[in-house]
C-alpha positions as CSV (number, residue, x, y, z in Angstrom):
1,M,15.4,94.4,-70.5
2,L,15.8,94.8,-74.2
3,K,19.2,94.9,-75.6
4,G,20.1,98.4,-76.8
5,F,17.2,99.9,-75.0
6,P,18.0,101.8,-71.8
7,A,16.5,100.8,-68.5
8,L,13.7,103.1,-67.4
9,S,13.3,104.6,-64.0
10,S,10.0,105.2,-62.4
11,D,9.9,108.6,-64.2
12,G,10.3,106.9,-67.5
13,W,7.6,104.4,-66.8
14,A,5.3,107.2,-65.6
15,G,6.1,109.1,-68.8
16,L,5.4,106.1,-71.0
17,S,2.1,105.3,-69.3
18,V,0.9,109.0,-69.4
19,F,1.9,109.2,-73.1
20,V,0.0,106.0,-74.0
21,F,-3.1,106.8,-71.9
22,S,-3.3,110.4,-73.2
23,A,-2.7,109.4,-76.8
24,V,-5.5,106.8,-76.6
25,L,-7.9,109.2,-75.1
26,F,-6.9,111.9,-77.6
27,F,-7.7,109.6,-80.5
28,L,-11.0,108.7,-78.9
29,T,-12.0,112.4,-78.9
30,I,-11.7,112.5,-82.7
31,G,-14.9,110.5,-83.1
32,L,-17.1,113.0,-81.1
33,P,-19.8,114.6,-83.2
34,D,-19.6,118.3,-83.9
35,M,-22.2,120.6,-82.5
36,P,-24.0,122.7,-85.2
37,L,-24.6,125.8,-83.0
38,V,-21.1,126.0,-81.5
39,P,-18.0,126.9,-83.5
40,V,-15.8,124.4,-81.7
41,G,-16.9,120.9,-81.0
42,P,-17.0,119.0,-77.7
43,G,-13.6,117.4,-78.3
44,F,-11.7,120.6,-78.9
45,Y,-10.6,121.5,-75.4
46,P,-10.0,117.8,-74.3
47,R,-7.8,117.4,-77.3
48,I,-5.7,120.4,-76.3
49,V,-5.2,119.1,-72.7
50,L,-4.7,115.5,-73.8
51,G,-2.3,116.5,-76.6
52,F,-0.2,118.6,-74.2
53,T,-0.3,115.9,-71.6
54,A,0.9,113.3,-74.2
55,L,3.7,115.6,-75.3
56,L,4.8,116.0,-71.6
57,G,4.7,112.3,-71.0
58,L,6.8,111.6,-74.2
59,W,9.2,114.3,-73.1
60,L,9.6,112.7,-69.7
61,L,10.2,109.3,-71.3
62,V,12.8,110.7,-73.7
63,V,14.6,112.5,-70.9
64,D,14.7,109.4,-68.7
65,A,15.8,107.2,-71.6
66,R,18.7,109.6,-72.4
67,R,19.9,110.0,-68.8
68,E,22.7,107.7,-67.9
69,R,22.4,105.9,-64.6
70,Q,24.7,107.1,-61.9
71,S,26.8,104.6,-60.0
72,Q,25.6,106.1,-56.7
73,E,22.0,105.0,-57.5
74,A,23.1,101.4,-58.0
75,A,25.1,101.5,-54.7
76,E,22.2,103.1,-52.7
77,P,20.6,100.6,-50.3
78,L,17.1,99.3,-51.2
79,T,15.6,100.6,-48.0
80,T,16.8,104.1,-48.7
81,R,15.3,104.0,-52.2
82,L,12.0,102.6,-50.9
83,L,11.6,105.2,-48.1
84,G,12.3,108.0,-50.6
85,F,9.7,106.5,-52.9
86,A,7.1,106.4,-50.1
87,G,7.9,110.1,-49.3
88,H,6.9,111.0,-52.9
89,Y,3.5,109.2,-52.5
90,Q,2.8,111.3,-49.3
91,K,3.2,114.4,-51.4
92,V,0.9,113.1,-54.1
93,V,-1.8,112.2,-51.6
94,L,-1.4,115.6,-49.9
95,H,-1.9,117.4,-53.3
96,F,-4.9,115.2,-54.2
97,S,-6.4,115.9,-50.8
98,L,-5.9,119.6,-51.3
99,F,-7.6,119.4,-54.7
100,A,-10.6,117.6,-53.1
101,V,-10.9,120.4,-50.6
102,Y,-10.7,122.9,-53.5
103,I,-13.6,121.2,-55.3
104,A,-15.6,120.9,-52.1
105,A,-15.0,124.6,-51.2
106,M,-16.1,125.8,-54.7
107,S,-19.8,125.5,-53.9
108,G,-19.5,127.7,-50.8
109,L,-16.8,130.1,-51.8
110,G,-17.2,130.2,-55.6
111,F,-14.7,129.6,-58.3
112,R,-12.6,132.8,-57.9
113,I,-12.0,132.6,-54.2
114,S,-11.5,128.9,-54.0
115,T,-9.1,129.0,-57.1
116,L,-7.1,131.7,-55.5
117,A,-6.8,129.7,-52.2
118,Y,-6.0,126.5,-54.1
119,V,-3.2,128.0,-56.2
120,A,-1.7,129.7,-53.2
121,A,-1.8,126.5,-51.1
122,S,-0.5,124.3,-53.8
123,S,2.3,126.8,-54.5
124,Y,3.2,126.8,-50.8
125,L,3.3,123.0,-50.7
126,L,5.4,122.7,-53.8
127,D,8.0,125.3,-52.7
128,P,7.5,126.8,-49.2
129,P,8.5,130.5,-49.2
130,R,11.5,131.5,-47.2
131,S,11.4,135.3,-47.8
132,P,8.9,138.1,-48.2
133,K,9.7,138.1,-51.9
134,A,8.7,134.4,-52.2
135,W,5.4,135.1,-50.3
136,L,4.7,137.9,-52.8
137,R,5.4,135.6,-55.7
138,I,2.8,133.1,-54.3
139,V,0.2,135.8,-53.8
140,L,0.8,137.2,-57.3
141,L,0.7,133.8,-58.9
142,A,-2.6,133.0,-57.1
143,L,-4.2,136.3,-58.1
144,I,-3.1,136.0,-61.7
145,A,-4.1,132.4,-62.1
146,A,-7.6,133.0,-60.6
147,F,-8.1,136.1,-62.7
148,V,-6.9,134.6,-66.0
149,T,-8.8,131.3,-65.6
150,F,-12.0,133.2,-64.7
151,F,-11.6,135.6,-67.6
152,V,-10.8,132.9,-70.2
153,F,-13.7,130.6,-69.1
154,E,-16.4,133.2,-68.1
155,R,-15.8,135.9,-70.6
156,Y,-14.0,134.4,-73.6
157,L,-15.5,130.8,-73.7
158,A,-18.8,131.8,-72.1
159,V,-18.7,129.0,-69.5
160,L,-20.6,129.8,-66.4
161,L,-18.4,129.2,-63.3
162,P,-19.8,128.4,-59.9
163,R,-20.8,131.3,-57.7
164,G,-20.4,130.8,-54.0
165,R,-23.4,130.3,-51.8
166,W,-21.7,132.1,-49.0
167,T,-20.1,134.9,-51.0
168,S,-22.2,135.3,-54.2
169,F,-18.9,135.9,-55.9
């Protein structure tokens, strides 16, 4: 540990690695050649995503570095910390699996229906609803996310999104 530099938790290390990885990829997109027929080059949208991801990684690093360690965390047994850490990995694996199902379902159901189902399912996994109002929030979020992404990509950016073989939608 460096003197004067706060110890980082797993959040801080994750933020640092996301920041470095995103920043390196961001700077690699600068060398992409511009397309003469398109107003924005091929690196424009990746730069937006990578820049935003780098900022979020930096934010996570700064928040973790500023947070003071609580004495309870130091007193917590190692087995409790390891079991809690493994529980977080189960959630990550579950969400990646859900994303894989989303990608696989897109060819049969199409972008709109599979995106609606994916956003609803991931919202349910992140915060299971406990009231009718919470269910309504999930449904509205899924509808809005599917509509906005379809509208932005299909209509504004002129990107053709997959139509479903089963639904033609």
